[in-house]
C-alpha positions in Angstrom: 0.0 0.0 0.0 1.2 3.5 -0.8 2.0 5.0 2.7 1.1 8.5 1.4 -2.6 7.5 1.4 -2.6 6.5 5.1 -3.9 9.7 6.6 -7.0 10.8 8.4 -6.4 14.4 7.7 -8.8 16.1 5.3 -7.3 18.8 3.2 -9.8 21.6 2.6 -9.3 23.9 -0.3 -10.7 27.4 -0.2 -13.8 28.0 -2.2 -13.6 29.3 -5.8 -15.3 32.5 -4.7 -12.6 33.2 -2.1 -9.8 32.7 -4.6 -11.5 34.8 -7.2 -11.9 37.6 -4.7 -8.1 37.5 -3.9 -7.2 37.4 -7.6 -9.7 40.1 -8.6 -8.4 42.4 -5.9 -4.8 41.8 -6.9 -5.7 42.5 -10.6 -7.6 45.6 -9.7 -4.7 47.0 -7.7 -2.3 46.2 -10.5 -4.3 48.0 -13.1 -5.1 50.9 -10.9 -1.5 51.8 -10.1 0.6 51.4 -13.2 3.6 53.0 -11.6 3.3 51.2 -8.3 5.5 48.4 -7.1 2.5 46.0 -6.9 2.3 42.9 -9.1 1.7 43.5 -12.8 0.0 40.9 -15.0 1.0 38.6 -16.5 2.8 37.1 -13.5 6.1 35.6 -14.6 6.6 32.0 -13.5 10.2 30.6 -13.3 10.7 26.9 -14.0 13.4 24.5 -15.2 13.0 23.6 -18.8 13.0 19.8 -18.3 9.9 17.9 -19.3 9.0 17.0 -15.7 9.5 20.5 -14.4 7.2 21.9 -17.1 4.5 19.3 -16.4 4.7 20.2 -12.7 4.5 23.9 -13.4 1.6 23.6 -15.7 -0.2 21.3 -13.3 0.2 23.9 -10.6 -1.0 26.7 -12.8 -4.0 24.6 -13.9 -4.9 23.9 -10.3 -4.7 27.5 -9.4 -6.8 28.7 -12.3 -9.3 25.8 -11.8 -10.2 27.3 -8.4 -9.9 30.8 -9.7 -11.1 31.1 -13.3 -10.6 34.8 -13.4 -6.9 34.2 -13.5 -7.3 32.0 -16.6 -9.5 34.4 -18.4 -7.0 37.3 -17.7 -4.1 35.3 -19.1 -2.4 35.9 -15.8 0.7 33.8 -16.1 3.8 33.6 -18.4 6.3 30.8 -18.2 10.0 31.7 -18.0 11.9 28.4 -18.8 15.5 28.1 -17.7 18.3 25.6 -18.1 20.1 25.6 -14.7 23.7 24.7 -13.9 22.4 21.4 -12.6 20.8 20.6 -15.9 23.8 21.6 -18.1 26.4 19.6 -16.3 25.5 15.9 -16.4 29.0 14.5 -16.2 29.7 15.2 -12.5 27.9 14.4 -9.3 26.0 17.4 -8.0 28.1 17.3 -4.8 31.2 17.9 -6.8 29.8 21.0 -8.6 27.9 22.8 -5.9 25.1 20.7 -4.6 21.4 20.3 -5.4 20.9 24.0 -5.1 22.2 24.2 -8.7 18.7 23.2 -9.9 17.4 26.5 -8.5 20.4 28.8 -8.4 19.8 30.8 -11.6 16.1 30.8 -11.0 16.4 32.2 -7.5 18.9 34.8 -8.7 16.3 36.0 -11.2 13.6 35.9 -8.7 15.6 38.0 -6.2 16.2 40.6 -8.9 12.6 40.8 -9.8 12.9 39.2 -13.2 10.2 36.7 -12.3 7.4 36.8 -9.8 7.5 33.2 -8.4 9.1 29.9 -9.2 7.9 26.3 -9.2 10.2 23.5 -8.0 10.4 19.9 -7.0 10.8 20.4 -3.3 13.5 17.8 -3.0 15.7 19.8 -5.3 15.6 23.0 -3.3 18.6 24.0 -1.2 18.0 23.4 2.6 18.3 27.1 3.4 16.7 29.4 0.8 18.6 32.6 -0.3 17.9 35.7 1.9 14.7 37.4 0.9 13.0 34.3 -0.6 10.4 32.1 1.1 8.6 28.9 0.4 5.1 30.3 -0.1 3.2 27.2 -1.2 3.4 23.4 -1.0 1.1 21.3 -3.2 -0.5 18.0 -2.3 2.2 15.2 -2.3 2.3 12.7 -5.0 3.7 9.2 -4.4 6.8 9.8 -2.3 8.4 6.4 -2.9 11.5 5.6 -5.0 11.1 3.1 -7.9 13.6 0.5 -9.0 13.5 0.4 -12.8 14.9 -2.7 -14.5 16.4 -3.4 -17.9 15.2 -7.0 -17.7 11.6 -6.7 -16.9 10.9 -10.4 -17.0 12.4 -11.2 -13.6 10.3 -12.1 -10.7 9.9 -9.5 -8.0 9.3 -10.3 -4.3 7.7 -7.2 -2.6 9.2 -8.4 0.7 12.8 -8.5 -0.7 12.7 -6.1 -3.6 16.4 -6.1 -4.3 16.5 -9.9 -4.8 15.4 -9.3 -8.4 18.9 -7.9 -9.2 21.6 -10.5 -10.1 24.8 -10.6 -8.1 27.1 -7.8 -9.0 24.4 -6.0 -11.0 25.4 -2.5 -12.2 23.0 0.2 -11.0 22.9 3.7 -12.6 22.5 6.2 -9.9 23.5 9.8 -8.9 22.0 9.8 -5.4 24.3 8.8 -2.4 21.1 8.4 -0.4 19.8 5.7 -2.7 23.2 4.1 -3.2 23.9 3.8 0.5 20.6 2.2 1.3 21.0 -0.3 -1.5 24.5 -1.2 -0.6 23.5 -1.7 3.1 21.2 -4.5 1.9 23.2 -5.6 -1.1 27.0 -4.9 -0.8 27.7 -6.9 -3.9 26.0 -4.3 -6.2 28.1 -1.9 -8.3 27.1 1.7 -9.2 27.8 4.1 -12.1 26.9 7.7 -12.4 23.6 8.2 -14.3 22.2 11.7 -14.6 19.8 13.6 -16.8 16.1 13.9 -17.2 13.8 10.9 -16.8 13.7 9.9 -20.5 17.5 10.3 -20.9 18.1 7.9 -18.0 15.5 5.4 -19.3 17.1 5.5 -22.8 20.6 4.8 -21.3 19.1 1.9 -19.2 17.5 0.4 -22.3 20.7 0.8 -24.2 22.5 -1.4 -21.7 24.5 1.2 -19.9 23.4 -0.4 -16.6 21.1 -3.2 -15.3 18.8 -1.0 -13.3 18.3 2.6 -12.2 16.2 4.4 -9.6 13.7 7.2 -10.2 11.0 8.9 -8.1 7.6 7.4 -8.5 6.1 10.9 -8.4 8.0 12.0 -11.5 7.1 8.8 -13.5 3.5 9.2 -12.6 3.4 12.9 -13.5 4.9 12.1 -16.8 2.3 9.4 -17.5 5.0 6.7 -17.3 3.7 4.8 -14.3 4.2 1.6 -16.2 8.0 2.0 -15.8 7.7 1.6 -12.0 8.9 -2.0 -12.0 9.6 -2.2 -8.2 8.0 0.5 -6.0 10.2 0.7 -2.9 8.3 1.1 0.3 9.9 3.4 2.9 11.1 0.5 5.0 13.2 -0.6 2.1 14.2 2.8 0.8 13.6 6.0 2.8 12.8 8.8 0.4 14.5 12.2 0.1 13.1 15.1 2.1 10.4 16.8 0.1 10.2 14.0 -2.5 6.9 14.1 -4.4 6.0 17.6 -3.3 5.9 20.7 -5.6 6.9 23.9 -3.9 6.6 27.5 -4.9 9.1 30.2 -3.9 8.5 34.0 -3.9 10.1 37.1 -2.6 9.4 37.5 1.1 8.3 41.1 0.6 5.7 40.2 -2.0 2.8 39.8 0.5 0.1 40.1 -2.2 1.4 37.1 -4.1 2.1 35.1 -0.9 -1.5 35.7 0.1 -2.8 34.3 -3.3 -0.5 31.3 -3.2 -1.3 30.4 0.4 -4.9 30.1 -0.5 -4.3 26.9 -2.4 -1.6 25.4 -0.1 -2.0 21.8 1.0 -1.7 21.9 4.8 -0.6 18.2 5.0 2.2 18.8 2.5 3.3 21.9 4.5 3.4 19.9 7.8 5.4 17.0 6.3 7.7 19.2 4.3 8.4 21.3 7.4 9.4 18.3 9.4 11.6 16.8 6.7 13.4 20.0 5.8 13.9 20.8 9.4 15.6 17.4 9.9 17.7 18.0 6.8 18.8 21.4 8.1 19.8 20.0 11.4 22.0 17.4 9.7 23.5 20.0 7.3 22.1 17.9 4.4 23.7 18.2 1.0 24.0 16.0 -2.1 27.0 14.2 -0.6 25.1 13.4 2.5 23.3 10.0 2.6 20.3 11.3 4.5 16.7 10.2 4.2 13.6 12.0 5.7 10.0 11.0 5.3 6.9 12.2 7.2 3.3 11.3 7.0 0.1 12.0 8.8 -1.8 9.1 10.3 -4.9 9.5 12.5 -4.0 13.1 13.0 -0.5 12.4 14.3 2.7 13.3 12.4 5.1 10.3 12.0 8.7 11.2 11.0 11.4 8.8 9.9 15.0 9.9 9.5 18.1 8.1 8.3 21.9 8.7 8.2 24.3 6.4 6.4 27.8 6.1 5.1 28.2 6.3 1.3 29.3 2.7 1.2 26.3 1.5 3.2 28.4 -0.1 5.9 26.8 2.2 8.5 23.1 3.0 8.5 21.1 4.5 11.3 17.4 5.0 11.2 15.2 6.6 13.9 11.5 7.5 14.2 9.5 10.2 16.0 5.8 11.0 16.5 4.0 14.2 17.5 1.6 16.9 16.6 1.6 18.4 13.1 2.0 21.9 14.7 5.3 20.7 16.1 6.7 19.6 12.8 9.8 21.9 12.8 10.6 21.0 16.4 10.3 17.3 15.6 12.6 17.5 12.6 15.2 19.4 14.7 15.1 17.0 17.6 15.2 13.9 15.4 18.2 15.4 13.5 20.0 16.0 16.9 19.3 12.4 17.9 20.6 11.0 14.7 23.7 13.1 14.8 24.4 12.1 18.5 24.2 8.4 17.6 26.2 8.6 14.5 30.0 8.0 14.7 31.7 11.4 14.3 33.9 10.1 11.4 30.8 9.6 9.3 30.1 13.4 9.3 33.8 14.1 8.9 33.8 12.2 5.7 30.7 14.1 4.6 32.1 17.5 5.4 35.7 16.8 4.2 35.4 14.3 1.4 38.7 12.8 0.2 
């Protein structure tokens, strides 16, 4: 069962009338003060130019205009597609060229300068600490948070209780994530890994061409692209703890843009905000980066927030996992405290290797 569906929390979206009122007031103010600093239409939306990023951005805008038709009728949005540093360099690990923030660096620079009004991201690709003056204004309902094992030989038998058993001894896995690599090596130290980066289709093409025997992709991305049939082995969190923010689309804006923040907050998913807050707080406490094998996954169950955290060595020889439960309103505190617990129970040399890689 997909753990993301195990929640008793009902997410209530604001009425269409409420959203239309917010948008209408924003539009009225924009047109009434042509020389003011208020938002002018169309609002410029920053996004990566990858197929998945565009699907996510357009889904977000569709959802916004569905509840607020006046925005659609006004032609209120304009896409600004960008190729980021993380998209342009596919030969090196992100940790070697600046970390996962490279997927948002140029977008956030343009946002800070006023070249765009807001930006849509995969939350797991956002840097742990946003640049000064920018805030996470909106988190959308989480898609499937699990990782997927994608196989070149799709005829093999898969045991859900032992998902890695479908891989032959010494199989070569294409992967760019130390989090995924560490967790797989912890269970299967015989596996070999090669660097495999690029958009979803690029990685699938390389897999089909025989570059590797298997690869790992986010279930959320495959589902959003209409490629759910390529989820050969969905990995439950007990077998592969997801990355913090995986499956959530987040929207960043300038902190000073209260008008736009008000509009975006009207469609925020409160469950996604709670779990994202816990997971990102955990990551921040552990100084998470792309070279850090860290997993963080939270879910709401019967009104209670359940948070799982993981720290590992890159070779999988060490792996520590801990759990916490609490109130959704204490999400940030839970993340911090679980991060402190994980750090306290992790041998110091693990973090030394992370901070000072050889």
